[in-house]
N, C-alpha and C positions, 0 to 999 in steps of 0.2 A: 709608337702608336698607343693612344689611350684606349682602354677597353671598358665598355659599360657592362657591368655585371647584371646578369638576368637569372633569377632563381625562383621562377614559379613552378619548378619541376614537380615537387611533391604534391602541391595542391591540384595541378592539372591532372596528374596521374590518378589521384584519388577520384576525381570527377569521372575520369575515363573508366576506372574500374567499376564504380557504382553504376554508371550508365550501361556498361556491358552486362552487368548482372541483371538489370531490368530488361535489357533486350533479350537475353537468353531465356528469361521466364515469360516472354511474350508480351511485355508491356511497352516496348518501343514501337515506333512506326514501321510499317512494312511496305516501302516503296518498290517500284519496278527498277529494272536496269542494274541490279546488284550482281556482282561476280565474285569469284574467289582469287582472281589474279588481275594484275594491272601492269602497264609499262608506259612510262613517259620519258621524254628526252628534250633537249634544247640546247641553246647557246646563250651566254650572257645573262643579264638580269631579266626578271619577269616572273610570271606565274605559269605553271604547267597546265596542261589540260586537266580538268577535274575527273575524278573516277569514284565509283561506288563499290563497296565490298559487302559480302554477306557477313552476318554476325561471326565473330571469331578472333583468333589471335594470329597475327601475320608478322612476316619478316620483310622489311624493305631494304634492298641492296642498292646503295647509292654510290656513284663514282663520278669524279670530275678530273679534267686535265687542262693544262694550258694556263694556269693562274700565275700572276706575278704580284698579286696583292690579296688582301683578305677575301675569302669566299665564305659567304654566310647563307645557309640554306636551312629551311624549316619545313617539316610536314605539317600542313594546316588542316583544320576541321571547320566545317560550317557551324558546328554546334559548340565547340570548345576552344576555338582559336588554335594556338600553337600546341601541337601534340608531341612533337619530338624534334630535337636539333640534329640535323644530318651533317652539317659542316659548320665550323667556325674557326678557320685556320688560315695561315698565309703560306702553306706549302704549295708547291707547283701542282701537285696532284693529290688526290685523296680517295679513300674507299671506306665506306661505313656500312655496317649491317646492324639494324636495330629491330627489336621486337616491339610491336605496338598492338593496341586493341582497336577493333572496329565493329560497327553494327549497322544494320540496314537503315538507310535514311540519312546517313551522315555523308556529306559531300567532302571529298578529300582532294588536296592538290599540293604542289610544291611551291614555295615562295623562295625565289633565288635572288641573291644580291651578289653579282659577280661581274667581272670585266667582260666586254663583248666577245673576246676570243676564247673564253672558257667554255668548254664543251662538257655537258653533264647528262646523265641518264639514271633512271631508277626503275627497278623491277620489284613487284610485290607478289608474294606467294604465301600460302598458309604455312604457319610454323609447324614443325614436326612435333606433335604432342606425344609424350611418353605414356605408356600404359601401365608400367610397373613402378611402384614407389622405390625410392632409394633412401638409405639411412645417412648417406654423406655424398658430397660431390666437391670437385675442385674446378674452378672456372678461371680462365685467364684471358686477357685481351689488351688491346691498345686503343687509345682514344675513345671514341663514342660507341664502339662495338659493344653490343649486349651479348650475354651468354645465350646458350640454348635453353630449352625448357627442361625442368626437372619436376618430378612428382614426389611430394613429401607427405607422409602421413601426419595425422594430428600428433602434436607433441612439442617439446621444448628442444631447441637447437642452439648450439654455440657456433660462432663464426670468427674467423680471422681475416681481415682485409688488409692487403699490402698495396701501396701505390708509390710510384716514383716517376721521374722524367722531367723534361724541360717545361718551362713556363709555370711551374708550381710555386715559385717563390716570388713572383712579381705582383702579388695581390689578386691573382685570378681565383675565382671560386672553383671548388673541386668537390665532387661527391660521388658516392657509390650507393645505389639503392637496391633493395631486394623487393621485387613485386611478388605478392602472394595472392592468388586468385581462386576464390571459391564462391558459390552463389549465395552464401550466407553472410560472410564477413570479409569482403575483399579488403586488403590492407597493404600498406607500403612500409617497409622498415628501412630507416636511414642508417646504413652501415657506416658511412663516412660522410661528413658534411663540414667542409673546411672553407673558411674565408681566404686563408693564406697558409700555404704549407709547402715545404720542399720535399715532402714525402714522408712515409712512415707506416706504422701498423696500428690498426684499431681492432679491438676484440670485444665481444659482447655475446648476448643471447637474445632469442626471440621465441615466441610461442605461437603455434598455429592451433586454432580451436577446431579446425576441420582439415581433412586432407586437401591439399592445395597444389595447383601448378605454380611454380616459382621460376623466376629468372633474375639474373644480375644485370642491372642497368646503370652503367656509369654515366655521369654527365660532366662534360668539360666545356666551359665557355671559351677556353683558349688553349691551344697547344695539343701536342701529341704526347701522352703519358701512358705508361704501362700499369697494369693492375692485375691482381689475382685475389681470389676469394676462396676460402675453404669453409665449407659448412658441414657440421657433423651433428647427428642427433645426440642429445644429452640423455644418456641412459640413467633413469632415476634409480636411486638406491632403495633398499628395502628396509622398512621400519623393523627394528630388532625386537620389539615387544608390542603386541597388539592384543591385549587380554579381552575376553568376552565380558561385556558389562553384566551387572547384576541389578535386580530391582528389589528395593525394600519398601515396606508399607503394606497396608491392608487393602485387598481387592474388593472395595465396597464403594458405591457411589458416594461422593462427598469427601472421601479420604484422599490423602496426598501420597503419591508414589515418588520415590527418589531413585535416580539412576547412579550407580557407582561404577565409573568407567575402568577402574584399576589404574595401574601405572604403565603408561605408554613410553617407549624408548625409541630413539634417544630423546633427550630433553628438548623442549621447544615445540612439541607436537600440538597443533591447535585442534581441539575437539569440538565437534558440533553434535547436536542431538535431534532425533526425530522419533516421536512416539508413534506406535502403530496399534490399530484396533483390528484384531483378527488379521494381522499382516498388512493392513492398508494404512497409509499415512493419515494422521489426524491433523487437520489443518490448524496451523498456528502453534502446535505443540512441539516447540523446538528448544525447550530449556531442559536443565538437568532434573527438574521436578515437574510433575503433572498431577493435577487434581481431577479425580474421576468424575465424569458427568453422567447425566441420565442416559445419554446415547451409548454409554459404555456398559450398561446393565446387560448381563448375560454374555458379554464378549470377553475375549482374552487379550490382555495388553502386553506388548513388548516394546523395547526401545532399541533403536539402531544408533550406534555411536560411530562417527566418522573422524578419522585422524588424518590431518594434512600437515605437511612440512615441505618447504621448498626443496626441490631436488630429490624428493622421495616419492615412492608410489603411494597414492591415496588408498587407505584401507577402511572398510566399513565392517563392524562387527555387531551382530544382533543378539540380544539377550534371549533367554528362555521366556516363554509366555507365562503370565500369571494364571491362576485359576480363573474360572468364569466370574466376572464381577457381580457381586451380590447387590441387592437393592439397598439403598441408603436408609439410615435410621434417623427419623426426625427427633430433634431435641424439643420435646413438648413441655408446655407449662400448664399448671392448673389454672383454669379461668377464675375470675372473680366477678361478683355481681355488685353493682352499685344501684342505689335507689331506696325508696321507702316501701316496706312490706305492708301495703295497705291498698285495699280495693280502689281502683281508679288511678293509682300511681304507676309510673313507668319504671321498669327495671332495665338495666343495660349490662350486657356481658362484655367483659374485657379479657381477650384470650391470652394476653401477655406476649413476651418476646420469644417466639418459636424460632428455631434454626433448622435449615438455612432460610434465607429470605426468599420471597417469591411464592409463599405457600397460598393455597386457596382454602379459606375456612368456611365451614358450614355449622349451623347451630340447631339444637333441639332443646326446647324448654320442657321441664317436667313438673308436674304437680304431685308431690310425694314421689312415688316410684313410677308413676304413669305418664306417658307422653301426653303433652297438650297438643291436640290436633291443630295443625296450621301454624304453630308457634315456632317458626324456623328462621327468624331474623335475629340480628344481634340485640334487638330490644323487644320487650314484652310488657304490655299494659295489663295490670292485674284486674281480674274480673270477679264478679260476685261468687263464682264457683270456687275461687281460690281462697275465700275467707276460711280461716281456721286451718289452712294447709301450709306446708313449707315448699318453697320453690327452689329449683336448681336448674342448671343449664349444662349441656354436654357440647363441647366444641371439638370438631373433627378437622384435622389438617391433612391436606393432600398436596403432593408434588410429584411430577413425573420422575420415575427412577427411584422413588423412595416408598417405603412401606407406610401405608396410611396409619395415622395415630389419632386417638381420641382421649380427651381429659374431661372429667366432670367436676364442677365447682362444689363448694360446700353449700348446704341448704340455707335459705334465708331463715329469719325468725318467723314464727307463725303469722300469717297474713291477717291483719286486722280488717274489720269492716270499714265501709266508707264513712267518713265523718258526717255527723248530723247536719242537715241544712239549717242555717240560721232563719229564725222567724222573721217574717216580713213586717216591718213597723210602718203603720200608716202615717201620712204626713200630718194629719190633724186628729184631734180627739175631743170628746166632750169633757167639761169640767167635772171634777169628782165631788165638788161642793160649791157653795155660793162664792167662796173666796179662793178656792184652790184648783190647780190643774194636776193631772197625774204626773208621776216622776218621769215617765217616758216622753211626756209632752209638756215641758215646764214653761214654755213661752205663752203669756196671756195675750189674747186678742180681744179688743174692745170694738164690737161691731158697729156701735153708734158713731164712733170717731174714726174707725178703720186704722187704729194705732195699735201696735203690739209693744208689750213691755217684757224685758228679759229679767231674770232673777238678779237682784242687786240694784235695779234701777230705782230712781227716786220715787216713782209712783207705783212700783210693782206691788207692794203690800197693800196699797189703797185701791187697787183695781180689782173689780169683780170680773172674772173672765166670762166671756160669752162663747169663746172658742179657744182651744189650746193647740199649740204646734210643737213639733219635735225639734225644729231648727229654724233659724232666722229665715233661710231661703224658702222654707215651706210657708212661712207666714207671708213673705213678700210675694210668692207665687199666688197666694190666695187674695192679693190685693191690698194687704196691710203695709203701712209704713212704720218705721222705727220711731219710738218715743225719743224726743230730744234729750230727756233726762232719765 
C-alpha cells in the first residue's frame, strides 16, 4: 500500500496555540452551547456529530475495532481544518489518547475513513493541569498517544528522544514535538522530524522565556512505534570572575566618562553596558563610554555592566556613583570687529568658534567703557556721538548645563567724523569771459544756432559761448545738439 505523507503538523499546532492565547485573553468569539466534555461514536466512514468546548486544554480518547484495512481518522476544526490525527493504521483495533487545544466558538468533529464494519468512539475531557513546576520528567508512549501535561519554569532544558518500531524504514514520516504553552510566547519545539528512519536517538536543548505548560506530542503517519522522551532543566554554571566596574573621567557636563569592566571569567563572556543617572537608565547610553549632557548636571552617574555566556548565569554589576556632575565650561573665543570706524559706517561683531556647538549668543556694544543703550545686535551703525571715541563689543555665550561665559573684543581705532558731502555742481553756468567757460563747465553753447562745442573741436576756440555746460548730456537736455566738427 502506498502512503501519502502529510506533514502540516507544526504549522497547524502553531495556529492553534496562538488562537488559544487570544481566546484566553478575551479576544476570541464567545458563542453559546460550549461545554467541557463531549462524546461521539459511530460505524464506518463519515463525520461525527459536531461539538463545542470551552477554552482550554483537552484529552481526546479515541478507540476503534473490527478493521481489516487502513483506518484513517482526524479531529477537525471549523477554524483550522485538521487539528490532530487520531488513527492512520491497518491494525484490527486501535486506541489513541491525544492532548489538543480548544476555544469557544470552534466547531469540532471527527472525520472517519474506515470500512463499514469498523466501530469507533471518542470521549473528550479536560486535561489534568499540574500546579507545581518540575525540573525534569520522562514520558513514554506508543503510536499517536501524547504525554500528560508538565509545568516547567522559565529556563533552558536539555532533552533526549528515543524512538523505534515497525514502519519506520519504509519512507514514512515520523516526528516528536514538544508543545510549550504560555500566554506570551506559545511555541512548538521539534524534537524529532524524520522523513525516513528505522529508529534512533536525538538530543538537543530548548529555552522557555516564561513558565509554560508542556506536553510531548508524537505524530506518526503510519504504523505503531514506541517512543520515550527525557527532559531535564539545564542548570547554568556560575561565572568565576565578575568584577565591579569602575568609572574614569571628570564629572562635568561635556566631559566623557569611560567604564572599565575589569576581567570577567571564564573567557568569552559578552559584556553590555547601561549608564544610569541617579540610578535610572539613561536612554541610548549603552556603550562603554558616555559623554555627560546638560540633563546630568547635579546628578550622580553610575554604570551597570552585564555579563552573558551560554550555559552560565547572567550577572550584572554596578559601579559606584560619581560625584554630582558639575556645570560644563564653555570654550570661549575673543570676538573681533570688522568695518570702518567712521560715523555712519556699520560695524559687525564676529564671536568666533565657541565650543560646544548650539550656544546662544547675545551682544552689547560699548562706547569707551560705557554701554551703548539699545546696541545689542551683532551689528552696530556708528553715530555722531561715537566721533572721537573707541568702540568695542562684549559677546556672551549661554547653553543649558554650562556656565555662562563672556568675552570682550579689542577696541576699534578712534571713530572719525562723517565724510564731507560733495558740493552740488549745476548743469550750466555763465561764461567767465567773452571767449571762455569756467573749468567746471567747459562745454560751449551757441544759443543762436543751438549747437554745443566740446574742447578740442574744430570750432571750439572760435566760438563765443553764450551758455556753458558741465557735460554733453547737460547741453543736450538744454536743447543743444553737438557740433559735427
